[in-house]
N, CA, C and O atoms as a GROMACS GRO file, in nm:
protein
  208
    1MET      N    1  -1.602  -2.312  -2.407
    1MET     CA    2  -1.682  -2.212  -2.323
    1MET      C    3  -1.598  -2.153  -2.223
    1MET      O    4  -1.505  -2.220  -2.180
    2ALA      N    5  -1.618  -2.039  -2.179
    2ALA     CA    6  -1.536  -1.957  -2.083
    2ALA      C    7  -1.591  -1.994  -1.940
    2ALA      O    8  -1.709  -2.013  -1.913
    3ARG      N    9  -1.491  -2.001  -1.857
    3ARG     CA   10  -1.516  -2.014  -1.727
    3ARG      C   11  -1.576  -1.876  -1.666
    3ARG      O   12  -1.548  -1.768  -1.718
    4PRO      N   13  -1.655  -1.885  -1.557
    4PRO     CA   14  -1.717  -1.782  -1.496
    4PRO      C   15  -1.601  -1.686  -1.438
    4PRO      O   16  -1.486  -1.727  -1.422
    5ILE      N   17  -1.638  -1.568  -1.411
    5ILE     CA   18  -1.537  -1.482  -1.344
    5ILE      C   19  -1.551  -1.472  -1.191
    5ILE      O   20  -1.655  -1.428  -1.143
    6LYS      N   21  -1.459  -1.507  -1.121
    6LYS     CA   22  -1.481  -1.521  -0.975
    6LYS      C   23  -1.498  -1.368  -0.908
    6LYS      O   24  -1.440  -1.271  -0.956
    7GLU      N   25  -1.575  -1.360  -0.806
    7GLU     CA   26  -1.588  -1.243  -0.743
    7GLU      C   27  -1.444  -1.180  -0.678
    7GLU      O   28  -1.361  -1.251  -0.620
    8THR      N   29  -1.433  -1.039  -0.697
    8THR     CA   30  -1.310  -0.980  -0.660
    8THR      C   31  -1.326  -0.972  -0.502
    8THR      O   32  -1.428  -0.937  -0.443
    9PRO      N   33  -1.202  -1.014  -0.440
    9PRO     CA   34  -1.218  -1.019  -0.286
    9PRO      C   35  -1.202  -0.871  -0.237
    9PRO      O   36  -1.137  -0.785  -0.296
   10GLU      N   37  -1.265  -0.857  -0.134
   10GLU     CA   38  -1.254  -0.724  -0.051
   10GLU      C   39  -1.148  -0.709   0.027
   10GLU      O   40  -1.110  -0.808   0.089
   11LEU      N   41  -1.083  -0.596   0.039
   11LEU     CA   42  -0.970  -0.564   0.106
   11LEU      C   43  -1.007  -0.499   0.238
   11LEU      O   44  -1.097  -0.415   0.249
   12PHE      N   45  -0.932  -0.545   0.340
   12PHE     CA   46  -0.964  -0.486   0.489
   12PHE      C   47  -0.834  -0.455   0.539
   12PHE      O   48  -0.737  -0.520   0.499
   13GLY      N   49  -0.820  -0.349   0.638
   13GLY     CA   50  -0.706  -0.314   0.724
   13GLY      C   51  -0.600  -0.278   0.637
   13GLY      O   52  -0.619  -0.215   0.533
   14LYS      N   53  -0.487  -0.317   0.676
   14LYS     CA   54  -0.358  -0.275   0.618
   14LYS      C   55  -0.355  -0.283   0.469
   14LYS      O   56  -0.300  -0.197   0.400
   15ASP      N   57  -0.420  -0.395   0.420
   15ASP     CA   58  -0.418  -0.417   0.287
   15ASP      C   59  -0.493  -0.309   0.203
   15ASP      O   60  -0.458  -0.281   0.089
   16ALA      N   61  -0.592  -0.254   0.262
   16ALA     CA   62  -0.697  -0.167   0.212
   16ALA      C   63  -0.625  -0.042   0.213
   16ALA      O   64  -0.629   0.023   0.108
   17GLU      N   65  -0.554   0.007   0.318
   17GLU     CA   66  -0.479   0.130   0.341
   17GLU      C   67  -0.377   0.142   0.233
   17GLU      O   68  -0.362   0.248   0.172
   18ARG      N   69  -0.302   0.029   0.205
   18ARG     CA   70  -0.198   0.028   0.117
   18ARG      C   71  -0.245   0.055  -0.031
   18ARG      O   72  -0.190   0.138  -0.103
   19PHE      N   73  -0.345  -0.016  -0.067
   19PHE     CA   74  -0.396  -0.017  -0.181
   19PHE      C   75  -0.460   0.127  -0.226
   19PHE      O   76  -0.454   0.169  -0.341
   20GLU      N   77  -0.524   0.198  -0.116
   20GLU     CA   78  -0.585   0.310  -0.147
   20GLU      C   79  -0.467   0.423  -0.157
   20GLU      O   80  -0.488   0.525  -0.222
   21LYS      N   81  -0.352   0.402  -0.095
   21LYS     CA   82  -0.229   0.487  -0.096
   21LYS      C   83  -0.166   0.484  -0.246
   21LYS      O   84  -0.136   0.583  -0.312
   22LEU      N   85  -0.154   0.355  -0.284
   22LEU     CA   86  -0.091   0.322  -0.418
   22LEU      C   87  -0.187   0.398  -0.542
   22LEU      O   88  -0.138   0.472  -0.628
   23ILE      N   89  -0.315   0.369  -0.532
   23ILE     CA   90  -0.398   0.416  -0.646
   23ILE      C   91  -0.412   0.580  -0.622
   23ILE      O   92  -0.442   0.648  -0.719
   24SER      N   93  -0.392   0.635  -0.511
   24SER     CA   94  -0.406   0.784  -0.509
   24SER      C   95  -0.288   0.857  -0.552
   24SER      O   96  -0.297   0.975  -0.588
   25GLN      N   97  -0.179   0.794  -0.551
   25GLN     CA   98  -0.045   0.856  -0.582
   25GLN      C   99   0.014   0.766  -0.714
   25GLN      O  100   0.107   0.687  -0.698
   26PRO      N  101  -0.036   0.782  -0.816
   26PRO     CA  102   0.017   0.703  -0.937
   26PRO      C  103   0.171   0.762  -0.977
   26PRO      O  104   0.214   0.875  -0.954
   27LEU      N  105   0.232   0.661  -1.036
   27LEU     CA  106   0.370   0.704  -1.078
   27LEU      C  107   0.360   0.776  -1.191
   27LEU      O  108   0.273   0.747  -1.273
   28PRO      N  109   0.459   0.896  -1.216
   28PRO     CA  110   0.466   0.970  -1.334
   28PRO      C  111   0.498   0.896  -1.440
   28PRO      O  112   0.572   0.799  -1.427
   29VAL      N  113   0.441   0.936  -1.573
   29VAL     CA  114   0.463   0.848  -1.680
   29VAL      C  115   0.554   0.937  -1.782
   29VAL      O  116   0.512   1.041  -1.831
   30PRO      N  117   0.676   0.887  -1.809
   30PRO     CA  118   0.768   0.963  -1.882
   30PRO      C  119   0.724   1.021  -2.001
   30PRO      O  120   0.628   0.967  -2.054
   31GLU      N  121   0.777   1.126  -2.058
   31GLU     CA  122   0.726   1.202  -2.158
   31GLU      C  123   0.750   1.123  -2.287
   31GLU      O  124   0.671   1.136  -2.380
   32SER      N  125   0.852   1.045  -2.296
   32SER     CA  126   0.878   0.953  -2.421
   32SER      C  127   0.748   0.861  -2.422
   32SER      O  128   0.680   0.856  -2.525
   33ASP      N  129   0.715   0.793  -2.315
   33ASP     CA  130   0.598   0.714  -2.341
   33ASP      C  131   0.467   0.783  -2.377
   33ASP      O  132   0.388   0.739  -2.461
   34ARG      N  133   0.453   0.885  -2.313
   34ARG     CA  134   0.326   0.964  -2.359
   34ARG      C  135   0.331   1.017  -2.512
   34ARG      O  136   0.228   1.021  -2.580
   35ASP      N  137   0.446   1.054  -2.558
   35ASP     CA  138   0.470   1.087  -2.713
   35ASP      C  139   0.452   0.960  -2.794
   35ASP      O  140   0.403   0.963  -2.907
   36ARG      N  141   0.488   0.860  -2.740
   36ARG     CA  142   0.474   0.725  -2.824
   36ARG      C  143   0.342   0.685  -2.832
   36ARG      O  144   0.297   0.632  -2.933
   37ALA      N  145   0.263   0.710  -2.714
   37ALA     CA  146   0.120   0.674  -2.716
   37ALA      C  147   0.015   0.754  -2.792
   37ALA      O  148  -0.089   0.713  -2.843
   38ARG      N  149   0.073   0.891  -2.790
   38ARG     CA  150   0.016   0.988  -2.865
   38ARG      C  151   0.032   0.974  -3.019
   38ARG      O  152  -0.067   0.992  -3.090
   39LYS      N  153   0.151   0.941  -3.073
   39LYS     CA  154   0.184   0.891  -3.191
   39LYS      C  155   0.089   0.773  -3.247
   39LYS      O  156   0.031   0.777  -3.356
   40ALA      N  157   0.085   0.672  -3.159
   40ALA     CA  158   0.022   0.532  -3.195
   40ALA      C  159  -0.137   0.577  -3.214
   40ALA      O  160  -0.206   0.521  -3.299
   41TYR      N  161  -0.189   0.684  -3.130
   41TYR     CA  162  -0.332   0.714  -3.144
   41TYR      C  163  -0.341   0.789  -3.256
   41TYR      O  164  -0.444   0.775  -3.321
   42GLU      N  165  -0.252   0.872  -3.297
   42GLU     CA  166  -0.270   0.954  -3.429
   42GLU      C  167  -0.271   0.857  -3.561
   42GLU      O  168  -0.340   0.878  -3.661
   43ILE      N  169  -0.188   0.754  -3.544
   43ILE     CA  170  -0.182   0.680  -3.665
   43ILE      C  171  -0.305   0.574  -3.681
   43ILE      O  172  -0.344   0.528  -3.788
   44MET      N  173  -0.356   0.546  -3.554
   44MET     CA  174  -0.493   0.471  -3.562
   44MET      C  175  -0.602   0.549  -3.597
   44MET      O  176  -0.695   0.502  -3.664
   45LYS      N  177  -0.601   0.689  -3.551
   45LYS     CA  178  -0.723   0.779  -3.594
   45LYS      C  179  -0.704   0.802  -3.750
   45LYS      O  180  -0.805   0.798  -3.820
   46SER      N  181  -0.579   0.827  -3.810
   46SER     CA  182  -0.579   0.844  -3.939
   46SER      C  183  -0.618   0.740  -4.036
   46SER      O  184  -0.673   0.776  -4.141
   47ILE      N  185  -0.592   0.590  -4.008
   47ILE     CA  186  -0.645   0.487  -4.085
   47ILE      C  187  -0.778   0.428  -4.053
   47ILE      O  188  -0.822   0.331  -4.115
   48SER      N  189  -0.848   0.495  -3.945
   48SER     CA  190  -0.981   0.426  -3.935
   48SER      C  191  -1.074   0.534  -3.992
   48SER      O  192  -1.039   0.652  -4.000
   49ASN      N  193  -1.206   0.484  -4.037
   49ASN     CA  194  -1.284   0.565  -4.106
   49ASN      C  195  -1.424   0.546  -4.052
   49ASN      O  196  -1.520   0.538  -4.129
   50PHE      N  197  -1.436   0.539  -3.916
   50PHE     CA  198  -1.586   0.538  -3.863
   50PHE      C  199  -1.676   0.641  -3.892
   50PHE      O  200  -1.641   0.758  -3.903
   51GLN      N  201  -1.789   0.602  -3.905
   51GLN     CA  202  -1.900   0.719  -3.939
   51GLN      C  203  -1.963   0.740  -3.795
   51GLN      O  204  -2.037   0.654  -3.746
   52TRP      N  205  -1.932   0.856  -3.728
   52TRP     CA  206  -1.998   0.880  -3.605
   52TRP      C  207  -2.141   0.945  -3.648
   52TRP      O  208  -2.222   0.978  -3.562
   0.00000   0.00000   0.00000
């Protein structure tokens, strides 16, 4: 049986400011990574046969 998930701690002060700055300015993703992800998506889409 799995253990319960602990509550996420709240951030205050400088830690909160640093976290907000990091998530508001994400690092750019290289074009090669985007192409690789797009190709993987297309492959998965082509082999799946979900009925929507």
